[in-house]
Structures are given as C-alpha cells and as structure tokens.
C-alpha positions in Angstrom: -49.1 1.4 3.5 -51.1 -1.4 4.8 -54.5 -1.7 6.6 -54.7 -4.3 9.2 -58.2 -5.9 9.0 -57.8 -8.5 11.7 -56.4 -12.1 12.1 -53.1 -10.9 11.1 -54.3 -9.9 7.6 -53.4 -6.6 6.1 -54.3 -5.1 2.7 -52.7 -2.5 0.8 -54.5 1.0 1.2 -54.3 1.9 -2.4 -55.9 -1.7 -3.3 -59.1 -1.1 -1.1 -62.0 0.1 -3.2 -64.6 0.3 -0.4 -65.5 -0.7 3.2 -69.1 -1.5 4.1 -70.2 -1.6 7.4 -72.0 -4.8 8.3 -73.3 -4.3 12.0 -77.0 -4.3 13.0 -77.3 -0.8 12.2 -75.5 -0.7 9.0 -75.6 -3.1 6.1 -76.4 -6.5 7.6 -79.9 -6.4 6.7 -79.6 -4.5 3.4 -81.0 -6.7 0.7 -78.5 -5.6 -1.9 -75.5 -6.2 0.5 -77.0 -9.6 1.1 -77.1 -10.3 -2.5 -73.9 -9.1 -3.3 -72.3 -11.2 -0.6 -74.2 -14.2 -1.8 -73.2 -13.6 -5.3 -69.3 -13.1 -4.5 -69.5 -16.1 -2.1 -70.3 -18.5 -5.2 -67.4 -17.2 -6.9 -65.2 -18.3 -4.0 -63.7 -14.6 -3.9 -64.6 -14.2 -0.1 -61.9 -14.2 2.4 -63.0 -14.4 6.0 -60.8 -12.9 8.5 -63.8 -12.2 10.9 -63.7 -15.2 13.2 -67.1 -15.3 14.4 -68.5 -11.7 14.0 -68.2 -9.8 10.9 -68.5 -6.3 11.4 -67.3 -5.0 7.9 -66.7 -6.0 4.3 -63.8 -4.8 2.4 -63.8 -4.7 -1.3 -60.3 -4.9 -2.9 -59.4 -4.5 -6.4 -57.9 -8.0 -6.8 -61.6 -9.2 -6.9 -61.6 -10.3 -3.4 -63.8 -9.5 -0.7 -62.7 -9.6 2.9 -65.1 -10.3 5.9 -63.5 -8.4 9.0 -64.4 -8.5 12.8 -62.9 -4.7 12.8 -65.6 -2.0 12.5 -65.7 0.4 9.5 -65.3 3.3 11.9 -62.0 1.7 13.5 -60.7 1.1 9.9 -61.4 5.0 9.3 -59.6 5.9 12.3 -56.5 3.7 11.2 -56.7 5.4 7.9 -56.8 8.8 9.1 -53.8 8.2 11.5 -51.7 7.1 8.3 -52.8 10.2 6.6 -54.9 8.4 4.1 
C-alpha cells in the first residue's frame, strides 16, 4: 500500500518510520525537531514535496525525510482508510 504525501509522491506504508506534525501548534518550534531537520539537510537526505507550506515530516527507512504539505492528521486518516 502507498501513502500519497503530496505533489504526486507516494511512499510505501511499510517504509514509513514516523510522521511528525510541523504546524505552528506541533513540531515547527521544537528545538530538537529543528536540529534534526538541520542535520538531515546537511546530508542531503531531505525531499521537499511541500511546495510552500510544510505541515509534516515523514521519516522513511530509506534514510530519507520527506517534507509534505499534507497534515499529520490527514495522513492518519488515509492510513486508517487503508486498514493500516
């Protein structure tokens, strides 16, 4: 099963390690989240599918982090609909 994370990018559900909310009320201002993103950016492992507004980060087991304009809650709903 695939999870569409926006911009016609889909990730196999079994490859997703974590989805982190990145809105004003979630992880955007978390110091550790910002440090993590800065570190992973240095390694060139970030794939930006968010366009202009990042709402979530998806950590995959292929050592990649995806930035998505799709919210964490929306992804959760999509996963539940697929029985995951």
